[in-house]
N, C-alpha and C positions, 0 to 999 in steps of 0.2 A: 325443826333447827336452826336456825338461818344459817349461812355458813360467813363464818369471820374472815376465809381467804383458801385459796386452793392452788395448788403445785408447789406446794412445803416439801415434796420431793420428789425430781424430773430426771429422768434415766434414756438413752438415748441417743444418738451425737446431734440429732441435728435437735430436739427439744432441747438438749444443756448447752447446746449454740446458743440457740437464741433466746436462754434465760440469758448467760450469759452477757449479750452485746447488749437483753436490759437490765443489766446491772443487779439482777438480780440473788444469784449463786452464794452461796455463805459458805460454803465444805465443800471438791469438790474430791469421792473415789476412783479410783483410776483401776482397771485392774490390769495387772502384770501384764497380763498374756495381750496386752493388746497397746503398754505403754509405750509400745520402740513406734506402731503404725504413727505415719506423718499428721494422719487430721487427729488424732488422739495426743499427740507429744506436740501439736502446735498449741492445741486448745490451753492443754495443762499447761504449760507454757505462757500461754496469752490471763490463764487464772493468778501464775505466780505474780508474778509482773506486773497483777490488779491487786496484788496483793491475800489473792485467795486462799486457805489452806489447802492445797495437794495433797492427800495421801494416796500410798498404792499398795494396794490387797489384792491376795494372791486368789482373789474370783468372790464378785461384787455383786452376782446374783442373792446370797444371804443378804444381801439393805434392797434389793431391787425388787416391787412389786410386779413384774411383768418375768416370764420367763425370758428370754432374750433383751438385755438392759444393753445390748454393745458393747460392752465393756466399762460402761459408764454412768453413775451415779450420783447428781448435784444433790445438795444438800439447801434450800431455797425461801431468802424468806417468801411465804405467801401474797400470791394478785389481788385484790381487794374485789369482792364484787360489789357493784350495782346497783340503784334503783332501774325499777322497769321504765320507770319515766325518768330518765335521766339515760338513758336509752335513745328516746325518744326525740331527747333536744340533743343530745351529738350531732344529726348532724340533718342537716333538707333538704331533700321531703324527707320525713322518718323513714327507716331503715331499717331492719332488723330479722333476727332472724327465733323462733321460736320454736323448740322442741320440743316435741310428745312420744310418746312410749317410745324412746330408744334406749333399750336394754343394753346394749352392747358398749365397752366404751371406746373400742377402737373405730362403731361405726361414728360417735359422736366426733371422735377426733379427726374421721375423714367428714364428715358435715361443718368442721370449725374451717378443717383445709377449705374446702367448697364456697366456704361463705366468706373469708378473707379474700378465696381468690375472685369474687361474682362481686369485693368493694362492697361487702356487707361485713365488718366485723363486732358488730353488735348481736351479743347470741342470750334467751333469756331460756332457762331451764326449770324444768321441775324442779320441787325439793322432795320429793318424793317417787314413787314408783318410775326411775330412768337411772342413767350409766351415771356411775362414781367420776365426778372430775378430778382425777388422780392419775396415778402415772402411768397406767396405760393408754387414754383419752392425751395424753398430751404426748403420748410417746407418738402414737397413729395420727396427729397433727401434727407431728413433725418439726416444730416449733410457728407454727399459727396458733398458737394460744397465746402466745406473748404478745399477738395482735390485738388481739380480739377484747371488750370488755364486753364482760355475766352479770346480768343479773336473777335470783334468784326467784322465782316464783310460786308460790300455792298451789295456783291453780291457771294450768291453760286456760279456762273457759274465761275467768272470772281476767283474764293478761288480756285477751283478744277486746271484752268489753270493756277493759277500759281504757284499750289499746284504739277501739272504735270511737268511746269518749270524747276524744282528744283528734279524730279524725284521720284516725291511722289508718288504712284500707288493708280490708286484711285477702292473702292471696294464700292458697292451700298447693302444696307441690308434691306431686307424684311422683313416684321413679317412672311411671309407665305415658305421665304426661308428652302433650306435641310439643310445648315449648320448651327450650334452656330457658335454666334462670342464669344464664346469662346474654338470650337476648329479648330479657323479660324488659318492657316499653315501660312499663310504669315506672319503675327506675330512671328513667331521664328527665336531665330537669330540662 
């Protein structure tokens, strides 16, 4: 089933703050025990000033997808996915990250953070057998999900073939590799 949008519920301070900056928040829920913290209070005031309803609740964990929402849950306008071809057309030379066999949403969030830090804010994720693009991935990405374009692909092998037919090189990454993604000369223009 194709994605119609992701990130309709975001939690954790950095993820919520980034969604606020992106203008996606529709409603903000603040845990009463954290309401007086300077960072949370400032974020809630910014939301109110922008006309976003802010509701203080006894405990936001009941509406959260993770066990540690840091006292904040935001209902948001979803981020719309793009096509694989759109990802290729967004940057010259074309560069994107294809995620394969990542089942832990925290690892997916970390990959998104690393891709953004490496200057590659274009991600392709498999539609099956992969980590969900939900609250846990958004929280682990610490706001970086707001900075990426995401395409859903049905097959990693097919995506690599399609990219190759468009002249896009494939580089496999391994945690034990000798060269960091940050030192990869292929991405120099």
